[in-house]
C-alpha positions, 0 to 999 in steps of 0.5 A: 500500500502505497503513502501519500503526503499530508501536512501534519503542522504548520506555524502560519503568518509567523514573524521573523525576528532574525536572520544569522548567516553564522550559523551552522542551519536550520530554523529557531522557532520559539518553544511555546510554538514548536509545542504547540504545533507538535514540531519536534526539534530537529524535524525536516520543515519547510519554509515559505515566507509570504513576503518575497515568495522564497522557500526553502526546507530546513530542520527546525530548533529550538529558539528563545521565546516568541523568535522565529529566526532564519540561520546558515544559509536560510537566512539569505531567504528573509528579513526581519519582520517577514511573514513565512510559513512555516509546514511539517509533512506526515507519509500515511498509509489510506486507514490513517488519511482517513483520522488525520487532522494536521496542527494548523497553528494561527500566530500573533505579531508577536509570535504567540498562539493564538488563542491560546 
């Protein structure tokens, strides 16, 4: 039975707080946003920059509270103040697809989950 890829979790419209070229890579994400979204540290994520259309694949790491920072080469893909979507995906069997519900976290201007 083939697996199909589905959205697992999304942090929607987070604001970039930094971009650090002098880092080995990844995206630093507020620990609370990781927790409520279900995205795990070192999990592969796609980052979609809503302001410039850039897209990249990297992995998430714990940042500081409120932080969303592109690190390493990814720092070329965005600037502080720009809005991004951070998405993780999973592969599911036909049976798992029937019950799957992705986690979608809407974020305010301070990178806090709305409704939390």
